C-alpha positions as CSV (number, residue, x, y, z in Angstrom):
1,M,0.0,0.0,0.0
2,M,1.3,3.4,-0.9
3,P,1.7,5.8,2.1
4,D,-0.6,8.8,2.3
5,I,1.4,11.6,0.6
6,D,0.4,13.9,3.5
7,T,2.3,11.6,6.0
8,I,5.6,11.7,4.1
9,R,8.0,14.1,5.7
10,P,9.8,16.1,3.1
11,G,13.6,16.1,3.2
12,F,15.1,19.5,3.6
13,D,18.6,18.9,2.3
14,L,21.7,21.1,2.7
15,T,21.0,22.9,-0.5
16,F,17.5,23.9,0.8
17,Q,19.0,24.9,4.1
18,D,21.6,27.1,2.4
19,D,18.9,28.6,0.3
20,F,16.7,29.3,3.3
21,D,19.7,31.0,5.0
22,T,20.2,33.2,1.9
23,L,16.5,34.0,1.8
24,S,16.6,35.1,5.5
25,K,19.5,37.4,4.7
26,W,17.8,38.9,1.7
27,R,14.4,39.4,3.4
28,R,14.8,43.1,3.6
29,D,12.2,45.8,4.1
30,V,11.7,47.1,0.6
31,R,10.8,50.8,0.2
32,R,11.4,51.4,-3.5
33,F,9.1,49.6,-5.9
34,K,8.3,49.4,-9.5
35,T,4.7,50.4,-10.3
36,E,4.1,47.3,-12.5
37,P,1.2,45.4,-11.0
38,L,1.6,42.0,-9.6
39,P,-0.4,39.1,-11.0
40,T,-3.6,38.8,-8.9
41,N,-3.1,35.1,-8.5
42,L,0.4,35.7,-7.1
43,V,-0.9,38.0,-4.4
44,D,-3.6,35.5,-3.5
45,D,-1.0,32.7,-3.4
46,L,1.1,34.7,-1.0
47,L,-2.0,35.3,1.3
48,E,-2.7,31.6,1.2
49,L,0.8,30.8,2.3
50,A,0.6,33.5,5.0
51,A,-2.4,31.6,6.4
52,L,-0.2,28.6,7.0
53,A,1.5,30.5,9.8
54,P,0.9,29.2,13.4
55,S,-1.8,30.7,15.4
56,V,-2.8,30.3,19.1
57,G,-5.5,27.7,19.3
58,N,-5.6,27.6,15.5
59,S,-7.7,30.7,15.8
60,Q,-6.4,32.2,12.5
61,P,-7.1,35.8,13.6
62,W,-5.5,37.5,10.6
63,R,-7.7,39.7,8.4
64,F,-6.2,41.1,5.2
65,V,-7.7,44.2,3.7
66,K,-6.6,45.0,0.1
67,I,-6.3,48.8,-0.3
68,T,-7.4,49.2,-3.9
69,S,-9.4,52.4,-4.2
70,A,-7.7,55.7,-4.9
71,H,-9.5,57.3,-2.0
72,A,-8.4,54.8,0.5
73,R,-4.8,54.9,-0.7
74,K,-4.7,58.7,-0.6
75,S,-6.2,58.8,2.9
76,M,-3.6,56.3,4.1
77,R,-0.7,58.2,2.5
78,D,-1.9,61.5,3.9
79,H,-2.1,59.9,7.4
80,F,1.4,58.6,7.0
81,Q,2.6,62.1,6.1
82,V,1.1,63.5,9.3
83,C,2.6,60.8,11.5
84,N,6.0,61.0,9.8
85,Q,6.2,64.8,10.3
86,D,5.2,64.3,14.0
87,A,7.9,61.6,14.4
88,L,10.5,63.9,12.8
89,E,9.9,66.5,15.6
90,D,11.0,63.9,18.2
91,Y,14.6,64.1,16.9
92,H,17.3,66.7,17.3
93,G,20.5,67.7,15.6
94,E,22.1,65.2,13.2
95,K,19.4,62.6,13.8
96,T,16.8,65.1,12.5
97,K,18.7,65.5,9.2
98,Q,19.2,61.7,9.0
99,Y,15.5,61.0,9.6
100,A,14.3,63.5,7.0
101,Q,16.5,61.8,4.4
102,L,15.2,58.3,5.1
103,K,12.6,56.7,2.8
104,L,10.2,55.1,5.2
105,S,7.3,54.2,3.0
106,G,6.7,52.7,-0.5
107,M,3.1,53.9,-0.5
108,D,3.6,56.1,-3.6
109,Q,4.8,53.3,-5.8
110,A,3.8,49.9,-4.4
111,P,1.1,48.4,-6.7
112,T,-0.3,46.2,-3.9
113,Q,-1.0,47.5,-0.5
114,I,-2.6,45.5,2.3
115,A,-3.6,46.4,5.8
116,V,-3.4,43.5,8.2
117,F,-5.7,43.3,11.2
118,C,-6.2,41.0,14.2
119,D,-9.8,39.9,14.9
120,Q,-9.8,40.1,18.7
121,T,-13.4,38.7,18.7
122,T,-12.9,35.6,16.7
123,Q,-14.5,32.5,18.0
124,L,-12.2,30.2,16.1
125,G,-9.9,28.3,18.4
126,H,-12.5,28.5,21.3
127,G,-10.2,30.7,23.4
128,L,-7.4,28.0,23.7
129,G,-4.2,29.6,24.9
130,K,-5.6,33.2,25.3
131,K,-6.6,33.3,28.9
132,T,-3.1,33.8,30.4
133,K,-1.7,35.7,27.3
134,P,-4.4,37.3,25.2
135,E,-1.8,39.1,23.1
136,T,-0.9,35.8,21.4
137,L,-3.7,36.6,19.0
138,G,-1.7,39.6,17.7
139,Y,1.5,37.5,17.8
140,S,-0.2,35.0,15.5
141,V,-1.0,37.8,13.0
142,V,2.7,38.9,13.0
143,M,3.7,35.3,12.3
144,A,1.4,35.4,9.2
145,V,3.0,38.7,8.1
146,H,6.5,37.2,8.4
147,T,5.4,34.0,6.5
148,L,4.1,36.2,3.7
149,W,7.3,38.2,3.7
150,L,9.5,35.2,3.3
151,A,7.2,33.7,0.6
152,A,7.2,37.0,-1.3
153,R,11.0,37.3,-1.3
154,A,11.4,33.7,-2.4
155,R,9.5,34.8,-5.5
156,G,11.4,38.0,-6.1
157,V,8.6,40.2,-4.7
158,G,9.5,43.0,-2.2
159,V,7.6,43.8,1.0
160,G,7.8,46.9,3.1
161,W,6.1,47.3,6.5
162,V,4.9,50.9,7.1
163,S,4.9,51.3,10.9
164,I,4.6,55.1,11.2
165,L,0.8,55.0,11.4
166,D,-1.6,55.5,14.3
167,P,-3.6,52.3,14.8
168,R,-6.8,53.9,15.9
169,Q,-6.8,56.3,12.9
170,V,-6.1,53.5,10.5
171,E,-9.0,51.5,11.9
172,T,-11.2,54.6,11.3
173,I,-9.9,55.3,7.8
174,L,-10.4,51.8,6.7
175,S,-13.7,51.3,8.5
176,A,-12.4,48.3,10.4
177,P,-15.2,46.2,12.1
178,Q,-15.6,46.4,15.8
179,G,-13.1,44.2,17.5
180,W,-10.4,44.4,14.8
181,S,-7.1,45.8,15.8
182,F,-4.6,47.1,13.3
183,V,-1.3,45.2,13.1
184,A,0.6,46.1,9.8
185,Y,0.4,48.1,6.6
186,L,2.3,46.3,3.9
187,C,3.5,47.6,0.6
188,I,4.1,44.8,-1.9
189,G,5.6,44.8,-5.4
190,W,8.6,44.1,-7.6
191,P,11.6,45.9,-6.0
192,E,13.3,48.7,-7.8
193,E,16.6,47.7,-6.3
194,E,18.0,44.8,-4.3
195,H,20.1,44.9,-1.1
196,Q,21.2,42.3,1.4
197,D,21.9,44.8,4.1
198,P,19.0,46.7,5.9
199,E,18.4,50.2,4.5
200,L,18.7,51.7,8.0
201,V,22.2,50.2,8.3
202,R,23.1,51.3,4.8
203,H,22.1,54.9,5.6
204,G,23.8,55.0,9.0
205,W,20.7,55.1,11.2
206,Q,21.4,52.0,13.3
207,K,24.1,49.2,12.9
208,R,23.1,45.6,13.4
209,V,24.2,44.3,16.8
210,D,25.9,40.9,17.3
211,I,23.2,38.4,18.4
212,Q,25.5,37.2,21.2
213,K,24.8,40.4,23.0
214,F,21.1,39.5,23.3
215,I,21.5,35.9,24.5
216,I,21.5,35.3,28.2
217,E,21.3,32.3,30.5
218,R,19.5,31.7,33.8
């Protein structure tokens, strides 16, 4: 009898492991995009892969909102501009100049833009794992974002996470249902340029720190 294909564990050989290591290094936050649209089926495939991420109690709390209308995109971009200007005022001296020169959003060019929410009211999962740590719902959504990010980069697609946004305002702008909390705004498209090093390292904002400095024992 032939074994059920679903029970056969795939073999991840050294070549695959090396490729995954390379993918992790090239998973950069992309800010500069070509305006060429992505195939619709490619975007949907990425979302299906994102939904394979782990979630507490198998609650699958991620909610993906495709930002397609010109009005919604303009509203989101205008809101980013306000938040970005407000953030600029928190810095002084050389950091002010550095911040002003950073490109922190691909909202002007990215052909695909998706707002990711966490449904805090979902009944899926029946509450398993949430009593002592309810924030695991949000963590589950972040895992889905990261899964989407790796899947996109494996296909040559760039992803940028726009974090300079006020969650409550985003929820209002996008008419999020009651109980949904904003997690991420993603710009997705073919990258205009490729870099292995983070943009904030390349432009002198913050160097990467050796992981050994963040590992402790008890």
